[in-house]
C-alpha positions as CSV (number, residue, x, y, z in Angstrom):
1,X,76.8,27.4,50.1
2,X,79.8,27.3,52.4
3,X,80.5,30.1,54.9
4,X,83.3,29.9,57.4
5,X,81.4,31.5,60.2
6,X,84.7,32.8,61.5
7,X,82.8,35.9,62.7
8,X,83.7,39.6,63.0
9,X,85.2,39.4,66.5
10,X,87.7,36.7,65.5
11,X,88.6,38.7,62.4
12,X,89.1,41.9,64.1
13,X,91.1,40.2,66.9
14,X,93.5,38.8,64.4
15,X,93.7,42.1,62.5
16,X,94.2,44.0,65.7
17,X,92.3,47.2,65.0
18,X,89.1,46.8,63.0
19,X,86.3,49.1,64.0
20,X,83.7,51.7,63.0
21,X,84.1,55.4,63.5
22,X,81.3,56.9,65.6
23,X,77.7,55.9,65.9
24,X,75.0,56.2,63.3
25,X,73.3,59.1,65.2
26,X,70.2,60.9,64.2
27,X,69.5,62.1,60.6
28,X,71.8,65.0,59.7
29,X,69.9,68.3,59.2
30,X,66.8,66.6,57.8
31,X,64.7,69.1,56.0
32,X,67.3,71.9,55.9
33,X,67.3,73.3,52.4
34,X,70.4,72.5,50.4
35,X,71.8,70.1,52.9
36,X,71.5,66.3,52.6
37,X,69.8,64.2,55.2
38,X,72.5,61.5,55.0
39,X,76.2,62.2,55.6
40,X,78.5,59.8,53.8
41,X,81.5,58.1,55.4
42,X,83.8,60.6,53.7
43,X,81.9,63.6,54.9
44,X,82.0,62.3,58.4
45,X,85.7,61.5,58.1
46,X,86.5,65.0,57.0
47,X,84.3,66.6,59.7
48,X,86.2,64.6,62.3
49,X,89.6,65.8,61.1
50,X,90.7,62.6,59.2
51,X,91.7,61.0,62.5
52,X,92.0,57.4,61.2
53,X,94.5,58.7,58.6
54,X,96.8,60.7,60.9
55,X,100.5,60.1,60.4
56,X,99.8,57.8,57.4
57,X,100.8,57.9,53.7
58,X,97.4,57.4,52.1
59,X,96.2,55.9,48.8
60,X,92.6,56.0,47.7
61,X,90.7,53.5,45.6
62,X,87.9,55.6,44.1
63,X,86.1,56.7,40.9
64,X,83.9,59.6,39.9
65,X,81.4,58.7,42.6
66,X,83.9,59.6,45.4
67,X,82.4,63.0,45.9
68,X,81.3,65.2,48.8
69,X,77.7,66.3,49.3
70,X,78.6,69.4,47.2
71,X,80.1,67.2,44.4
72,X,83.7,68.0,44.9
73,X,85.9,64.9,44.4
74,X,87.4,63.5,47.6
75,X,90.8,63.3,46.0
76,X,90.8,67.0,45.2
77,X,89.6,67.8,48.7
78,X,92.1,65.6,50.5
79,X,95.0,66.7,48.2
80,X,94.3,70.3,49.2
81,X,94.1,69.5,53.0
82,X,97.3,69.6,55.0
83,X,95.8,67.2,57.5
84,X,96.0,64.3,55.0
85,X,99.2,63.0,53.4
86,X,97.6,61.7,50.1
87,X,100.3,60.1,48.0
88,X,98.4,58.0,45.4
89,X,95.2,57.0,43.7
90,X,94.1,53.5,42.6
91,X,91.6,53.4,39.7
92,X,89.1,50.5,39.2
93,X,87.1,49.6,36.1
94,X,86.2,52.7,34.1
95,X,89.1,54.5,35.7
96,X,89.5,57.0,38.5
97,X,88.1,60.0,36.6
98,X,85.7,57.7,34.6
99,X,86.9,58.0,31.1
100,X,86.7,54.2,30.1
101,X,83.7,52.2,29.0
102,X,82.6,48.8,30.4
103,X,85.6,46.4,30.5
104,X,88.1,49.2,30.3
105,X,90.4,51.2,32.6
106,X,92.7,54.3,32.4
107,X,96.1,52.6,33.0
108,X,99.0,54.2,34.9
109,X,99.3,58.0,34.6
110,X,99.7,61.1,36.7
111,X,96.5,62.9,37.5
112,X,96.6,66.4,35.7
113,X,94.6,68.1,38.4
114,X,96.7,67.0,41.4
115,X,99.8,65.6,40.0
116,X,99.2,62.4,42.0
117,X,100.2,59.0,40.6
118,X,97.2,57.0,39.5
119,X,97.6,53.2,39.5
120,X,95.4,50.8,37.6
121,X,93.7,48.1,39.7
122,X,91.3,46.7,37.1
123,X,91.5,42.9,36.8
124,X,94.4,42.8,39.2
125,X,94.3,40.8,42.4
126,X,96.5,38.8,44.7
127,X,100.3,39.4,44.7
128,X,100.3,41.6,41.5
129,X,97.9,44.0,43.2
130,X,99.8,43.8,46.5
131,X,102.9,44.7,44.5
132,X,101.2,47.9,43.3
133,X,100.3,48.8,46.9
134,X,103.9,48.2,47.9
135,X,105.4,50.2,45.0
136,X,103.1,53.1,45.8
137,X,104.6,53.5,49.2
138,X,101.3,54.0,51.0
139,X,100.6,52.9,54.6
140,X,96.8,53.0,54.4
141,X,94.5,52.2,51.5
142,X,91.1,54.0,51.6
143,X,88.1,52.7,49.6
144,X,85.3,55.0,48.6
145,X,83.1,54.0,45.7
146,X,79.3,54.0,45.2
147,X,77.9,50.5,44.8
148,X,74.7,49.5,42.9
149,X,73.5,46.7,45.2
150,X,74.1,43.7,42.9
151,X,76.6,40.9,43.3
152,X,77.8,41.2,39.7
153,X,78.5,44.9,40.0
154,X,82.3,44.7,40.0
155,X,83.3,47.5,42.4
156,X,82.5,45.3,45.4
157,X,85.0,42.7,44.1
158,X,87.5,45.5,43.6
159,X,86.9,46.1,47.3
160,X,87.4,42.4,48.1
161,X,90.6,42.1,45.9
162,X,92.1,45.3,47.4
163,X,91.4,44.0,51.0
164,X,93.1,40.7,50.2
165,X,96.1,42.5,48.5
166,X,96.4,44.8,51.5
167,X,96.9,41.8,53.7
168,X,99.7,40.6,51.5
169,X,101.3,44.1,51.4
170,X,100.8,44.6,55.1
171,X,98.7,47.8,54.6
172,X,95.8,49.2,56.8
173,X,92.5,49.4,55.1
174,X,89.8,52.0,55.6
175,X,86.3,51.8,54.0
176,X,84.1,54.9,53.7
177,X,80.4,54.1,53.5
178,X,77.8,55.2,51.0
179,X,74.1,54.2,50.7
180,X,73.0,51.0,49.0
181,X,70.8,52.9,46.4
182,X,68.1,50.2,46.3
183,X,67.8,50.0,50.2
184,X,69.5,47.6,52.6
185,X,66.5,45.4,53.2
186,X,66.3,41.6,52.8
187,X,68.7,40.2,50.2
188,X,67.2,38.5,47.1
189,X,68.1,36.0,44.5
190,X,70.5,33.0,44.2
191,X,73.6,32.7,46.3
192,X,76.8,32.2,44.3
193,X,78.2,28.6,44.1
194,X,82.0,29.0,44.5
195,X,82.5,26.8,41.4
196,X,81.3,29.8,39.4
197,X,83.5,32.4,41.0
198,X,84.7,35.2,38.7
199,X,85.2,39.0,38.9
200,X,81.3,39.3,38.8
201,X,81.1,37.2,41.9
202,X,84.0,36.0,44.0
203,X,82.2,34.7,47.1
204,X,78.8,33.2,48.1
205,X,76.6,36.2,48.5
206,X,73.1,36.8,47.2
207,X,72.5,38.4,43.8
208,X,70.9,41.4,45.4
209,X,72.9,41.5,48.7
210,X,71.1,44.3,50.5
211,X,74.3,45.6,52.2
212,X,76.4,48.8,52.1
213,X,80.1,48.6,51.2
214,X,81.2,48.9,54.8
215,X,78.9,46.0,55.7
216,X,80.3,44.0,52.8
217,X,83.9,44.8,53.9
218,X,83.0,43.4,57.4
219,X,81.5,40.3,55.9
220,X,84.5,39.7,53.6
221,X,86.9,40.2,56.5
222,X,84.9,37.9,58.8
223,X,83.9,35.1,56.4
224,X,86.0,35.0,53.2
225,X,89.5,36.4,53.4
226,X,92.2,33.8,54.1
227,X,93.7,36.3,56.6
228,X,91.7,39.3,57.8
229,X,93.0,42.8,57.0
230,X,93.5,45.5,59.6
231,X,90.1,47.1,58.8
232,X,88.4,50.3,59.9
233,X,85.0,51.3,58.6
234,X,83.6,54.8,58.6
235,X,79.9,54.6,58.6
236,X,77.2,57.1,57.4
237,X,74.9,59.0,59.6
238,X,71.2,59.4,58.9
239,X,70.8,56.4,56.7
240,X,68.3,53.7,57.4
241,X,67.9,50.3,55.8
242,X,64.6,51.2,54.0
243,X,66.0,54.3,52.3
244,X,66.1,54.5,48.6
245,X,68.8,56.8,47.2
246,X,66.5,59.7,46.3
247,X,65.5,60.1,49.9
248,X,69.1,60.7,51.1
249,X,69.5,64.2,49.7
250,X,72.9,63.1,48.3
251,X,73.9,63.8,44.7
252,X,73.9,60.8,42.3
253,X,77.0,60.4,40.2
254,X,76.8,57.6,37.7
255,X,79.2,54.9,39.1
256,X,79.7,53.5,35.5
257,X,78.6,54.7,32.1
258,X,75.6,52.4,32.0
259,X,74.3,53.2,35.5
260,X,73.0,56.7,34.8
261,X,70.3,57.0,37.4
262,X,69.2,55.4,40.7
263,X,66.3,54.0,38.7
264,X,68.8,52.0,36.7
265,X,70.1,50.5,39.9
266,X,66.6,49.6,40.9
267,X,66.2,47.2,38.0
268,X,69.8,46.2,37.5
269,X,70.0,43.2,39.8
270,X,67.4,41.5,37.7
271,X,67.7,42.8,34.1
272,X,71.5,42.5,34.0
273,X,70.8,38.8,33.5
274,X,70.0,39.6,29.9
275,X,73.8,40.1,29.4
276,X,73.8,36.3,29.4
277,X,71.4,36.1,26.4
278,X,71.3,37.2,22.8
279,X,68.9,40.0,23.7
280,X,70.1,43.6,24.2
281,X,70.1,44.7,27.9
282,X,69.7,48.3,26.7
283,X,73.4,49.3,26.6
284,X,73.8,52.1,24.0
285,X,70.4,53.6,25.0
286,X,69.4,56.3,27.4
287,X,67.7,53.6,29.5
288,X,70.1,50.8,30.0
289,X,68.7,47.7,31.8
290,X,65.2,49.2,31.6
291,X,65.0,48.6,27.8
292,X,65.4,45.0,26.7
293,X,65.0,43.6,23.2
294,X,66.2,42.0,20.0
295,X,65.4,41.9,16.2
296,X,62.1,40.0,15.7
297,X,60.7,40.7,19.2
298,X,57.2,42.3,19.0
299,X,54.3,43.2,21.3
300,X,53.7,39.6,22.4
301,X,56.6,39.8,24.9
302,X,55.1,42.8,26.7
303,X,51.7,41.2,26.7
304,X,53.1,37.9,28.2
305,X,55.1,39.8,30.8
306,X,52.2,41.9,31.9
307,X,50.0,38.8,32.1
308,X,52.5,37.3,34.7
309,X,51.2,39.8,37.3
310,X,54.6,40.7,38.7
311,X,54.3,43.1,41.6
312,X,55.4,46.7,41.3
313,X,56.1,46.8,37.5
314,X,54.4,47.3,34.2
315,X,56.0,46.4,30.8
316,X,55.6,48.6,27.8
317,X,56.1,47.4,24.2
318,X,59.2,49.4,23.1
319,X,61.3,49.9,20.0
320,X,64.8,51.3,20.2
321,X,68.2,51.6,18.4
322,X,71.3,51.0,20.4
323,X,74.2,53.3,19.6
324,X,76.7,50.6,20.7
325,X,76.9,47.0,22.1
326,X,74.4,44.4,20.9
327,X,72.4,45.4,17.7
328,X,74.3,48.6,17.3
329,X,72.6,50.9,14.8
330,X,69.6,48.5,14.4
331,X,66.0,49.2,15.4
332,X,64.9,46.4,17.6
333,X,61.7,45.5,19.5
334,X,61.2,44.6,23.1
335,X,60.0,45.9,26.4
336,X,60.6,48.8,28.8
337,X,60.4,48.0,32.5
338,X,58.3,50.7,34.3
339,X,58.5,50.3,38.1
340,X,55.3,51.9,39.6
341,X,55.7,50.6,43.2
342,X,59.3,50.2,44.2
343,X,58.3,48.9,47.7
344,X,56.6,45.9,46.1
345,X,59.1,45.4,43.2
346,X,61.4,42.4,43.4
347,X,64.2,43.0,40.7
348,X,65.5,39.4,40.7
349,X,62.1,37.7,40.5
350,X,61.2,40.2,37.7
351,X,64.4,39.4,35.9
352,X,63.7,35.7,36.0
353,X,60.1,36.2,34.8
354,X,61.4,38.3,31.9
355,X,63.8,35.6,30.8
356,X,61.0,33.0,31.0
357,X,58.5,35.2,29.1
358,X,61.1,36.2,26.5
359,X,61.9,32.6,25.8
360,X,58.2,31.7,25.6
361,X,57.2,34.6,23.4
362,X,60.1,34.8,21.0
363,X,61.5,31.8,19.1
364,X,64.9,33.4,18.6
365,X,65.8,33.4,22.3
366,X,69.2,31.9,23.1
367,X,71.7,32.0,25.9
368,X,75.2,33.3,25.2
369,X,77.3,30.4,23.9
370,X,79.8,30.9,26.8
371,X,77.0,30.4,29.4
372,X,77.7,33.8,30.9
373,X,74.3,33.5,32.5
374,X,75.8,30.9,34.9
375,X,78.4,33.4,36.0
376,X,75.8,36.1,36.6
377,X,73.4,33.8,38.6
378,X,76.3,31.9,40.2
379,X,75.0,28.5,39.3
380,X,73.6,26.4,36.4
381,X,70.2,26.0,38.0
382,X,68.6,29.1,36.6
383,X,69.6,28.3,33.0
384,X,68.8,24.6,33.1
385,X,65.5,25.1,34.9
386,X,64.3,27.7,32.4
387,X,65.4,25.4,29.6
388,X,63.4,22.6,31.2
389,X,60.2,24.7,31.2
390,X,60.1,25.7,34.9
391,X,58.0,28.7,35.9
392,X,59.0,31.7,37.9
393,X,57.9,30.4,41.2
394,X,59.8,27.1,40.7
395,X,63.0,28.9,39.7
396,X,62.8,31.3,42.6
397,X,62.0,28.5,45.1
398,X,65.2,26.7,44.1
399,X,67.5,29.1,45.9
400,X,65.3,29.5,49.1
401,X,67.5,27.5,51.4
402,X,70.8,29.0,50.3
403,X,69.3,32.5,50.6
404,X,68.0,31.8,54.1
405,X,71.5,30.7,55.1
406,X,73.1,33.8,53.7
407,X,70.6,36.0,55.4
408,X,71.6,34.5,58.7
409,X,75.3,35.1,58.2
410,X,74.8,38.6,56.8
411,X,72.9,39.7,59.9
412,X,76.1,39.6,62.0
413,X,77.7,42.3,59.9
414,X,75.0,44.9,59.5
415,X,75.7,48.4,60.8
416,X,72.3,50.1,60.3
417,X,68.7,49.6,61.3
């Protein structure tokens, strides 16, 4: 793993104006009926009169998760507020209003509700994305999207690409924070090898990074961007690193079609690895990433997984029929992951153990021919070690040194206790 160690102070000195609006402060109205304990970056931005956006033409990178605590979309709120000159919206994967499935976007159109031009950022980066920012005429790009806490969840790389493009287009960049739904505690899993960089992992961060989007923006700016962007971060109030999403009082809006609940996010950093296999990862069911299976899998997988003694989880023999994606319309067998102790649960270790037990209990197990698993894990070691017969402890131990190095660098960019 290589990290430049350029540091936040050097980055903000070169950018000229990076900062964080306000202090974390005490929990907001904890226990007051109908009011969340945590206030998001947007709620705080609005409450303070949109000061960082004064005198600027503003464009927003967002999706359906960009909502207030009473579930009004931030674009609708800002468009109706004379204190903000909102002139454009930039849509990521799945689109600004969320009409597209995985691997899709909404394209360029005018938003019917506001009349604002909506520009498509999906799979765009570098100068082509910078040209979109330039053509839009905005002065400041604002980012507000709910993350799921995993390196391969693409919105954090939309953030990264937009920051890099904003540098090229000479635009200010403001990031509005939201909770990491699976807490911001210690990161987990392998650290990406840059040789495997793709849109599901641009830079060497851990598979479960344990950071918020504002913290990631600071990390990207200080360690990875060739030139830092003029960055301002608007942090939350009331959020603590050990908070799971359901303790915040905030509404959950699915950030993508296959992330329906915070419970999905809890397992996603591990079970998304099944995208790299010939087994279903549960897409096309009501429990994506909790249900895993394939034709020919039977009770032996659940028995083997339970015998592994993984902390915080039980595995139930399950049968299901995906409505789309792998095995569409076919009844298949597998397991459902039931997390009974989320404090003890390690999603990445669990995902590795499930790969190993699936391979040992079902003769039909195979990796995808394109070795997509290497892009998801960020290296070849997971795949080759499992193929060589390594156990869970051995595989997990192989990334210990890289993870320790990432934890050390990450510490400099954290905003919350």
